Structure formats: structure tokens, C-alpha cells
N, C-alpha and C positions, 0 to 999 in steps of 0.2 A: 412674226407668225403666219403660218401658210395656210390658207384656208381649203382643204378639201374634203370638206363633208355637203357639199351645195344639194344630195338628195335628201338629206337630213331637213336642210333649210337654208335660204338664200340670206343674204344680207337686204335687208330694207332700200328701195332706191332711193336717193335726196329727191330725184324729183315726185316719187310716189309718197313720199313721207311730206315732204311741202302742200302735197295736191291735200295731204288728209288736216292738217294742223287747224285751218279755221274751223274743223268739225269739231274739235276738240276745246277748243277755245272759245268762239263766238256764236259760232252755227249749231248750237250744242239742244236744235229743239227734237223733240220727239215726231219721229214722220208720220204717226197713226194723230200727230194735233192739226188743228184746221188753222191754227192760226201761222203767220208770215212764217216764223222760226220753222215750224215745222212742214211751210209746205214745201221751203227752201231744202229741206232734210230729203222729203221722199222725192223732190226734185233730182237731187244728187245722186238718189239710189238710184233713180228711173234709167239716168244718166252711166252710172256706172254698168247698170244689166247690159244697154245695149254694147257697152266696150266690150261686156265678157264676152255677149253673144256675138258679135263680128269676128273674136279670136278663135272661136270654135265652128265659125259660120252655121248657126242657129238663129232662128227668131228668139228676141229677146222674151219675148211672152212665156216661153218655156225654157226658163232659167229662175232655177227657186235658191237664194241665197241661204248659206248656210251657215255652224262655227268654222267647217276644215270640213276636210274630205272625210274623214272619220264618220260626221254625221251624213254625210251626202253617200256614202258607200250603206251606211246602216239602212237610211231612208228608201235606198233603192231595194235595198233586201227583204224590209219591211212590205215589199209590194208581192214576193211570194209568199202564195199561200199552198202551194202544191210541191212536185217535189222539186227542189231547186239544184243545180249543179256549179261548181266553181272548180277553176284550176287548182292545181298542188301548189302553187306557188304565188299567190293572192299575199295584198298586206293583211299584218293581222286583224285590222279591220275590217277585212271582210271574211277574213278563217272564222273567227272567231263567233261572229251575229250566224255565218253558216251552219258552225257545227251546233247550235242548238235550234237546230231546223232540220239536222240531220241530212246533211248536205250529201252528194255525191262528189267523188273527186275524180275530175278530171286529169289525166298523167299529161308528164311531158316527157321527151326525149331525151336525150344527154345533153342536148343543144338549149335545150330551156325552152323547147319551143312544142307549140301542139299541133298532133299533125292530124289532114283530113279524116283520116280512117278511125281517128279515134272519135271525132267528132261522129263520123256516119253510126259509129258502134252507141256513142250518149246517144241522139235520137230515136234508136228501138227503146231506149228505157223510158222516152218518153217527158221529159221535164217541162216544166213550167216556163222556168226560170233559169235563167245561166248566166255567169259573173265571170270574165274573162278579161284583166288587167292588160292594157293597152301596150303599154311597158314596166318592165319588171322595175321594180327600186332598190334590188341588191346587183342584178346580173346586167340588166342596163336593156335585156333580151326585149325586142318588138314582136309581139305576135301578130298574124293574120288576121286579123278583125275583121279588115271587109271581106274578106273569104267565109272565114267564119261563121260572121251573122247573117252570111248571102245563105250557107247552108244550113242555119237553124229558124231562119226567117222563112222559109220554104214550108216548113212545117209550124208556124204560128207560134213558134217560142221565142219569148221576150229577152233581151241581150243588153246588158249593162257591161259599161266595161269603166276600169276604174284609169284614166289618164289622167292621173295628177303628176306623173313624173313626164309625161309623153309633151302634154301641154307646152309651149315654149320653148321645146326644144327641135320637134321634130314638126310640121305640118300637121294637123288635126281637124278635119272636118265632122264634124257631126251628121251632117246628111250624108255625106259620102261612106261613110263606116256604117251606115246600116244599123246601129243599134239603136235602141230605143231609152235606152238611158245612158247618161255618160258624169263620170265626178271628177271636179277640180277641186283645187286649193292655192290659196291667194301667196302665201307663203314660200312657195314650189317656185315660181314667178316673179320674186323680187318685191313683193307684198308684204302686209302685213298679217301676221300669226290670230286665229282666230276667225278667218273669213273662209269660203270656200263655198260651193255652190253642185247644183246637181240638175243637171240639164235631160230633160224630158221631151221624148212624143207625145204629141197634144192628144193621140188617141188612149192613152194612159190615166186610166183614175188614180192621181195618187195620194197613196192614204197617211196621214200625216201623224209621226211619232208625237211631235210636242203637240198640246191642245191648248187653247187659250185667249189672246187676242185674234186671229186670226189673219194673222199678217203673213205675206209672202202668198197671195190668193188663195189663204186660207190651206195651205199645205204645210207651213211651218210656221208657228205659234211662237211671240218670244219680240218684247223690242229691236228692232233692227242695230249692228251695230256700225251704224251709220259711215264712222272716219273709216273705220279697217275696209267696208263697202267701197265706199270712193276710191282708198288706196289698190284696191283688188282689179275696179275698174283701171285706174288709170296704169297700173302694172300690166293689164293686157292689152290694152293699148300699146304699150312700149314693146312688148312679147310680140304684138302682132309685127307693128311697125318694123324692127328691128330683129325678126327673124332669121333672116337671113345670114347678116353678118355677125350674128350670134354664133349659127350652125355653125360658119366656117371656121371661127376661133377656137369653137370648142374640138374642132375634129382636127385640127392642127397642132392642137396640145395634145387631146389623145394621142393620136399616132406617134407624138413624138413620143409621150409615157409608157405606148407599149411597146414601141421599138428599143426602148432601153429597157424595160424589164424582162423581153426576148433574151438580151443577152446576156441576160444573170441563171443560172442553169438551174438553181433548185427553186424556180417561179414558174406557177404554172399561171396560166389567165384562162379563168374561166367561162365557158361561153364564145370563146374564143372566133369560133365558125360561125357564130349566128347573126343576123341584123341585131344590132344596140344603140342604144342612145350614141350621141357624137361625144357624149361627157363622163360614162362611166365604166368604169374597172373593177373590173372583182378578183383577186388575184389571191394566190398562197404564199407561203415560202417552205418546200420543204420541211418537216418535221421543225415549224417553232408553231406556236400557237399564236392566232390571229390577235387576240387578246393582251398578248406579253405584246406585239409589236405596236396595238394601237397604244398602249399606256409608254411604250420606249418613246414612239414619234412626240405622246403630248407632249415630253418632257425635254423634247428638243426644239419645241414651237408648233406638230406640224397635226392639223385635223384631220383626223381620218375617222374613218368608220370600220366595225366589224364585221356591218351587216345592217337588217334594219333596226332606225334608230329610234324605233316605236317599241324593242323588244329587247333593247340591246342588255337589259339588264340581266337576261337569262345567260348562262353558261354551257346550254345546249346548243349542238351544231346548226347550222342555218336550215330549217325546212325546206327550203329551197331548194339547193346543192344535194342534201338529201332525195328530192324528187327528181332530180337530174342523176342519179346514180351515182354521186360523187361516195364514198368513205365518211364516216363520220371521224375519221381521225384525221382528215384531208379536208374536210368542210369547216375544222375547229380551224384552221392554218388563214380561214378567207380573212382579207381586208378591200376597202370597199375604197378605192378613190372616187369622187365625183366635183367633176371640174366645173367651173364659171368660164365665161365669157372674159372676168376682169381679170383670170390667174392669167400668169406670165408664163413664157418660155423658162425664164431664169428659174421661177418657182419648181417646174417641173425637173429642172436638172441637180436643184438642190435636194428635191428628193429623193431620184435615185442616189445620190453621194450618199445621203444619210441611210438609205434601205442599203449599200454597201458596208456603210459601215457596220452593221447587223452582221457582219457574218457573210453574208448572201456568198 
């Protein structure tokens, strides 16, 4: 099997799993309990909090553990009580709650980027909260968040960024980005599913979505998923120490993949001219629907996606591509390849041969 769907989820790192196992077997205490097993669990959570904080250059006291990126994004948007604005290319877990708040939509250009002039126009509408993802899960396009946040912060606007896809692939510094909130997910960096985090500026008063036991500094109630949090911490540690080598390997494979795809006359690489993640390629084959390609590849043992895995059951064209001015017909051809540092050149070349066999 060739697994090229790492933006959907990554395979858990064996070293991470080993770190988690004791908390699934013998160290099973509730971290809110005062006895020894409870204290061990509580201590393990705090160590993980420091590991995650180190990955994104933030104080550990500003990390709230959640059930994943979706909850982290919802918790962030819960902070907005006035005019909310989000980009047109956000993940559904930002777009859906934002739609219930009648959010203003920030447009992108044909490369999937937000332009400074667009932010300047947005400021005239006086939003109190803006959410713009750092790197898009479909195209891999990286937004200039530092510059955008600087523009918005001058006017006292709170900025949140969904950094789920960016962390572990490119350097991410909470302090340098200038945002006030940032969302993370464990299973995108070779950790376990069911765990994420919201990073927040200490100047903010975070209002919880979940009420009850007052866990996570009274900002996210519910007994912590200790094993997953421990795994998240370990995955963050490896993501930080191995970032340079992982980035280099993914970029090498990415360049090989796109150089081969560009030789095929019916292939279009979307957002090709924009700064992108080193692992993500979204392309289309003229007049061939992406869903058909996806299913055909699956039969041949290749795992890819036709866009966001969290919204893949729908047959509508990608809102991300539509926002970039791509026609609905061309948008429906989209296939996303999201590589890992664990993939090989042989897998990339085998994938290209399979694409060619489709009559491209």
C-alpha cells in the first residue's frame, strides 16, 4: 500500500505509542485524583504541556488540551462576541461554526493567498475577531500570518490561526506569528487521534465550551485523555527535534512528484505559484473527476484524498478551489497528495506510473 493521505491523518509513531502504553495499562489514574496514580497522571500531562509548548514557542501555561483540532477551533471562535471574519478557505470546523455567527468572509486571490489590500478593507468593517488558517489542508498554501496579524493587531483585533496542518512541517512560533490564539492537533504529527490543543495569549479571557469539573485551568472541563495527551507531547518533541530532516525529505519527494506531474499534459497543479507546505500537492486531471481517480487509486493500493477528509462525503466541488476562482468542473477533478517523510522516491514514481495508466 502507498499512503499519500498524511494531511488527513498520520500513522502513529511507534516511539509515541510506547510512551502512551503505560497510561493505558498500569498508570490509569484520574489526573484529578490526589492519590499516587492520580498524581502520576497529572504530572505526565504537565510534561506533555511543556513539550507541546516548546514545539510552538509558547509558555506551557497557555496551552489548553482539547479533543482535537475541531474542538480547539470551536473553542477559539467561541471567544468572538462581535463581528467575526474568517477566510474563504477555512477548514469546515471553522467555517461551520462561523456561519452560525454570520461571519464575514475574507476573499483570496487565484493563488489562494490573502492580499494586504483585502485586510485593509476588512479593517474598515471593524471586526473584533479574525480567524485565518496558517496553511491550507487542501492546497498547502501558507498564508503570511505574521504580516496579517500585525495589520489587525494595530486595530485591537483578536487573531486566531488554525495551525493544524502547518505544525511539524514548517517552523511555527506562537510568539513570532503575533496571533492571540492558535489551534493544534496530535494526529497530524504522528500522535494519537482524539487530542489537540488551543494556545492562547494570557491577555485573553477564554470562555469554556464545556462546563463541569473545571479541568484545564477551568477552560475545558472533562477528564483528560491522559494517554493521548502523553502521546501528543512525545510527538511534539520529535516534531521539534526532527523538523529539519523531515522537512528536507518531504520537500525532496514533493519536488520529484511535481516535476513528474508537470510532464503530463492534462494535469494542472493548483496554487502552484504560492508558498506551500513541503508535503502537499493538489492537482487535477482534465475532464476526469477526482472521485473516480480516488476510487481507482484505492483499488490499486494507493491512498489519496479529493480534498478535506473531514468533508469528503459530499460530492460538491471544493469551496477552497471555488474561492480561488477555479470553475466547478475543474474543481471536481482535484486530487490531493499529502506526503510524509516516511514515504520514498520509489513510491512517488510508482504513483506516477499508475496515474499514467489512467490514460493521462
